[in-house]
C-alpha positions in Angstrom: 26.4 -160.8 143.4 28.2 -159.1 140.6 30.1 -161.1 138.0 33.3 -160.3 136.3 34.8 -161.9 133.2 38.5 -162.4 133.9 40.2 -163.1 130.5 43.2 -165.2 131.4 43.6 -167.2 128.2 43.7 -165.9 124.7 44.3 -169.3 123.0 41.0 -169.5 121.2 39.7 -171.4 118.2 39.8 -168.3 116.1 43.6 -168.4 116.2 46.2 -165.7 117.0 45.8 -163.7 113.8 42.1 -163.1 114.7 42.6 -162.1 118.3 41.5 -158.6 117.7 38.0 -159.3 116.3 37.6 -162.3 118.7 38.4 -160.2 121.7 36.1 -157.4 120.6 33.2 -159.9 120.1 34.0 -161.5 123.5 33.8 -158.2 125.3 30.6 -157.1 123.5 29.0 -160.5 124.2 29.9 -160.2 127.9 28.3 -156.8 128.3 25.2 -158.0 126.4 24.9 -160.9 128.8 24.9 -158.5 131.8 28.5 -159.1 133.0 29.4 -156.0 134.8 33.3 -156.2 134.9 36.0 -157.3 132.5 39.6 -157.8 133.6 42.9 -159.1 132.2 46.0 -160.4 133.7 49.2 -158.3 133.9 51.5 -161.0 132.6 53.6 -161.5 129.5 53.7 -165.3 129.4 50.8 -167.7 130.1 50.6 -169.0 133.6 51.2 -172.6 134.8 47.8 -174.2 135.4 46.1 -172.3 132.6 48.3 -173.3 129.7 51.9 -173.6 128.4 54.0 -170.5 128.8 54.2 -170.3 125.0 50.5 -169.7 124.6 49.2 -166.3 123.5 49.3 -163.5 126.1 48.5 -159.9 125.4 50.1 -156.9 127.3 47.6 -155.7 129.8 47.3 -151.9 129.3 47.3 -152.0 125.5 44.5 -154.6 125.9 42.5 -152.5 128.3 42.7 -149.6 125.8 41.3 -151.9 123.1 38.6 -153.0 125.5 37.7 -149.4 126.3 36.9 -148.9 122.6 34.8 -152.0 122.4 32.7 -151.7 125.5 30.2 -149.2 126.9 29.4 -150.1 130.5 31.8 -152.6 132.1 34.3 -151.7 134.8 37.7 -152.5 133.3 41.0 -153.2 135.2 43.9 -155.5 135.6 43.7 -158.5 137.9 46.3 -157.5 138.9 49.3 -155.3 137.9 52.6 -156.5 139.1 54.4 -153.7 141.0 57.7 -154.5 139.3 56.6 -153.9 135.7 56.1 -150.1 135.6 57.3 -147.1 137.5 54.6 -145.5 139.6 54.1 -142.2 137.7 53.7 -144.1 134.4 51.2 -146.5 136.0 49.2 -143.6 137.5 49.2 -141.7 134.2 48.2 -144.8 132.2 45.3 -145.6 134.4 44.2 -141.9 134.5 44.3 -141.8 130.7 42.2 -144.9 130.3 39.8 -143.7 133.0 39.3 -140.4 131.1 38.9 -142.0 127.7 36.5 -144.6 129.0 34.3 -142.1 130.8 35.4 -143.3 134.2 35.2 -147.0 133.7 38.9 -148.0 134.2 40.4 -148.7 137.6 43.6 -150.1 139.0 44.2 -153.6 140.3 47.7 -154.0 141.8 49.7 -156.6 143.7 53.3 -157.4 144.8 54.1 -159.6 141.8 55.2 -163.2 142.0 56.3 -164.7 138.7 60.1 -164.9 139.0 60.5 -167.1 135.9 58.7 -164.7 133.7 60.7 -161.8 135.1 64.0 -163.5 134.6 63.1 -164.5 131.0 62.1 -160.9 130.0 64.7 -159.0 132.1 62.4 -157.5 134.7 64.0 -156.8 138.0 62.6 -159.2 140.7 63.6 -157.9 144.2 63.1 -159.9 147.3 59.6 -160.1 148.7 60.1 -157.5 151.4 61.3 -154.9 148.9 58.5 -155.7 146.5 56.0 -155.0 149.2 57.8 -151.8 150.1 57.6 -150.8 146.5 53.9 -151.8 146.4 53.0 -149.5 149.2 55.0 -146.6 147.8 53.4 -147.1 144.3 49.9 -147.0 145.8 50.8 -143.9 147.7 52.1 -142.2 144.6 49.0 -143.2 142.6 46.7 -141.8 145.2 48.8 -138.6 145.4 48.7 -138.2 141.7 44.9 -138.7 141.7 44.6 -135.9 144.4 44.9 -132.2 144.2 48.4 -132.3 145.5 51.4 -131.6 143.2 53.9 -131.8 146.1 57.1 -133.9 145.8 57.0 -137.5 147.0 59.9 -138.9 148.9 60.0 -142.7 149.5 62.7 -145.2 150.1 62.6 -146.4 146.5 60.8 -143.7 144.5 61.3 -139.9 144.5 59.1 -137.6 142.4 59.7 -133.9 142.2 56.2 -132.8 141.2 53.2 -135.1 141.1 51.3 -133.2 138.4 48.6 -135.2 136.7 46.5 -133.5 134.1 43.8 -134.3 133.1 42.6 -135.8 136.3 40.6 -139.0 136.4 36.9 -138.7 135.9 36.3 -141.1 138.8 36.7 -139.0 142.0 38.3 -139.0 144.4 40.3 -141.6 142.4 39.8 -144.5 140.1 38.6 -147.8 141.6 41.6 -149.3 143.5 41.8 -153.1 144.1 44.7 -154.8 145.9 45.0 -158.5 145.0 46.3 -161.2 147.2 45.6 -162.7 150.6 48.8 -162.3 152.6 47.6 -161.6 156.1 50.4 -159.4 157.4 51.1 -157.1 154.5 48.6 -157.4 151.7 45.4 -157.3 153.7 46.8 -154.5 155.9 47.3 -152.4 152.8 43.8 -153.3 151.6 42.5 -151.9 154.9 44.6 -148.8 154.7 44.3 -147.9 151.0 42.0 -149.9 148.8 38.4 -149.9 147.6 38.4 -153.6 147.1 40.3 -156.8 147.8 40.5 -159.9 145.6 41.1 -163.3 147.0 41.2 -166.7 145.2 38.2 -168.5 146.8 39.2 -171.4 149.1 38.4 -172.9 152.5 40.6 -170.2 154.0 38.6 -167.3 152.5 36.4 -166.7 155.6 39.4 -166.5 157.8 41.1 -164.1 155.4 38.1 -161.8 155.7 38.3 -162.0 159.5 42.0 -160.9 159.2 41.0 -158.0 156.9 38.3 -157.0 159.5 41.0 -156.9 162.2 43.3 -154.7 160.1 40.4 -152.3 159.5 39.8 -152.0 163.2 43.5 -151.3 163.7 43.7 -148.5 161.0 40.3 -147.1 161.8 38.6 -148.1 158.5 35.0 -149.2 158.1 35.2 -152.8 157.0 32.0 -152.5 155.1 33.5 -149.7 152.9 35.8 -152.3 151.3 34.4 -154.4 148.5 35.2 -158.1 148.9 35.8 -159.9 145.6 36.7 -163.5 144.9 38.1 -165.3 141.9 37.3 -168.8 140.6 38.2 -170.9 137.6 35.8 -172.7 135.3 36.7 -175.6 132.9 34.9 -177.5 130.2 33.4 -179.7 133.0 31.8 -176.8 134.7 28.0 -176.3 134.5 25.9 -173.3 135.5 24.6 -175.5 138.4 28.1 -176.4 139.7 29.4 -172.8 139.4 26.2 -171.4 141.0 26.7 -173.7 144.0 30.2 -172.3 144.5 29.0 -168.7 144.0 26.3 -169.1 146.6 29.1 -170.3 149.0 31.2 -167.3 148.1 28.2 -165.0 148.8 27.6 -166.7 152.2 31.2 -166.1 153.1 30.8 -162.4 152.6 31.9 -161.6 149.1 29.8 -159.5 146.7 31.6 -159.9 143.4 33.0 -163.0 141.6 35.6 -162.9 138.9 35.4 -166.0 136.7 38.3 -167.2 134.5 38.3 -170.0 132.0 40.9 -172.8 131.8 41.1 -174.8 128.5 37.9 -173.3 127.1 38.9 -172.2 123.5 35.4 -170.9 122.6 34.9 -167.6 124.3 31.2 -167.7 123.7 30.9 -170.8 125.9 32.5 -168.9 128.8 30.1 -166.0 128.6 27.1 -168.4 128.3 28.3 -170.3 131.4 28.7 -167.1 133.5 25.3 -165.8 132.3 23.6 -169.1 133.1 25.3 -169.1 136.5 24.1 -165.5 137.2 20.6 -166.4 136.3 20.5 -169.3 138.7 22.1 -167.3 141.5 19.5 -164.5 141.0 16.7 -167.0 141.2 18.1 -168.5 144.4 
């Protein structure tokens, strides 16, 4: 089992004016503790269930660039980018740039977006769900084409590109790590089967069935199910212990997942989060 630190809350004891040094320390501590992945949300307001919307939230790709400069080994990506926030070519170029500057450590996590309140507040277009999924598939196709040797035009229902030139190309070949987040059975998991290196699903009693659905989609599109990395996401709180989290992670592993992204809720000391994940990983490794 690999562990990822998903940084979903930046409201820390150090305060907002010290976010830069605190985030750099947090990332370095995570790598030193053996955490193999570090991710951030692609949101602009804090999410319900984690904290008030007014709490600190950093823009995802500027933050990933900062994390590139303060890490050496970890895989970095968003968990996950909302399809409505950036036009496809800009997204592909941004991820490519970070992949190059990091030596191949930055990938793309992407999903159909869901936060209508945030979008209305900040003026982002929020189309109906069917259109968001259509845009998601086109955006994935454009990214994959821009990461290929093709410079041919792209003609979709929503997006049209005259020349998909992308130079320099990503260091990671044939393309940067591509994760599709979400567990929708009809559209999301079908796109995972068709395009993605990995899925990400919030762990629940439904997770095993979701993986069965993914397996069926793989059979339909002719994809080897085992080629897709199955990742789960779980929260931790001040009440969590390495023993309690390890019990959940063992269940996650038994279900068929091979990586767990952990995010903290109401834990204002980042060092406690890293210690909790490291302690959990040690217990899981020992069995």
